[in-house]
N, C-alpha and C positions, 0 to 999 in steps of 0.2 A: 092714354094707355095706361095700363095696369101693371106694376111690377110683380113678377113672381118671387116670393120669398121661399126660399129653400130653408128649412129648420135642419140645423144639424144636431144630431144627438149625441152624446158620448162624453168622455172625461177629457179635460184639458190636462197638459203637461203637469202643472202645478198642483192640480187636485190628485193626481196620481202619485207624485211624489209625497205630498204630504199624508196621504193614506199609507205608502210603504214605510213612511218615517215612523208613524204611530204604531204599524205593525211589529217593526224592529225593536222599538222601545219595550212593547209589551212582552215579545218574545224574550228579551234579554232579561226581563225582570223575573219571568217565570222559570227561566233555566237557572237564574242564581238561587231563588228560592229552593228549586228542585235539589240543587246539590247540598244545600244547607238542611233539608228535609231528610236527604238520604243519609247524610252523616249521622244526624240525629237518630235516624230508625236504625243504622247498624249498632250504636252504642246500646240502644234499649233492646234491641234483638240480642246482643251478646250477653247483657245483664241477664235476660230472661234464659238463655242457654245455660248460665252458671246456676241458677236456680233450679232449674230441672235437673241439671247433674246432682245437685245437692240432695233434691226431693229423691231421685232414683236411689243414690247411696243411702237415704233414710229410710225407704220401703225395703231395699234389699236387706239392709241391717235389721231392720225391726220385724221383717216377714219371715225370715229364715230361709233365704234363697240358697240353694245348694252352692256351695263354692266350687267343690270337687269331690271326686269320687274317695278320696283318702279321707278315711273317718278319724285319723289322728291328729289332723289339724283342726284349729278352731276349737280347742278344748275338749277334744274328744268326739266331736259331731261336726259333719258337715253342714249343720244346719244352723250353728252357732257363729258362723264368721261375721264379724263385724266389717261394716263396708264404709268407705270414706273418700275424700276428695282431698287432693294435695295442690296447694297454690305456691308458686314461686314468684318472688319479687320481680316486676319487668320482665315477665316472660310472656310469649305468645302463645302459650297452650298450658294446659293443666292436666292432672291424671285422676281418674276414678280409679279405685284400687280396692281389693279385699284383704284385709288385715288377718292373714290367716294365723300368725303367732299371737295376736291380740296385743301387741306391745304400742299401738297407737300411732306406728309411724309405716312408710312404705318402703318395701325393698323390692327393687326392680330386678329382674323382669318378673318374678314368680307371682308377684301380688297383682301385677296388671290387670284391669279390666278394661279400660279404654284411656285413649289420650286423645284430648278434645283440643283441637287446634283453633284459635281464634281468628276472626276475619283479618285481612291484611292491615296493618296499621294500629291494630288493637292490641292493649298489654293490660296485664293485671298489675296494679300499683296500691299502695296504700294499705298493705295486709296489716291490719293491726288487731291485736287481743287487748279488750278494755282500754288502755293508753298506750301500750308499748308496740313498736313496730315488730314485726314478726316475719320471718321467711325461713324455711318454708311455713305455710300455714296449713296444718291438717285438720280436717273437719271429719269426725269418726263417729258412726252410729252403730248402736250394738242392743241385740235384744235384752230384755223384753221391752224397753222403754224407748220413745222416740227422741230421747235427749241427746244432745251433740256433745261429744268431746272435743274440746278444743284445744289441740297440742296436748292432748292426754293430760290436761291440769285443771283441777277442779276450781283454781281460782279465776280461771278465763271463763266468765260469764257471758261475754260477747265477742264477736269479731267482725271484722268489716273485710269487703274487698271492692276495691275502686277498678272499675273497669273504664278504659279511657283511650282516646285518641288525640290528636294533635290539638283540637278544640272541645271536645266534649267529654263529660264520663258520666258514670252512673254509680252508685255503691248499694252492694248486697251486704245486708246485715244479717247475722246469724246468731241467735241466742243460746244459752246452754239447755234451755227448755226445747230446742228443737224449732223454733219458729224462724222463718227465712222470708225476709222482706227487701224490697227494691225501694231505694230512696232517690 
């Protein structure tokens, strides 16, 4: 007599546990890398935002953007107003301003253009001019040249702004010639 064999198909319990274990290990690796990537991206995006704010001040200051309807400000013409950005050490925001009295500094609130808040956990640190720490650090641009006035001192030829969180950082460098780079 012949025996009927019934073939059973499917997974055994061990195969199912091994497959689930491999899936869990891969998922945990991907999630850990994603968190690290997310933090690095936030730092890079914040540095880009700072560069864009500096470029905006440079364009406004050199193109003659109208600051106000009052013609006595900005040296007798509303088109001659310098624009700048002020950073304070260990702050979670910075200020874009119009320098109405052309003194190279920011007087709140009459000169405020915008306050830019950094993402949670990010701060501006390492504010330096050439070699010296500097806070507040003010970068101002005035017509007709795209040159940067760094704290209204011609001896300051470069400035750096380090934006950081607990684990990562990026440095923005500004030269007195108006060049703005991320390192």
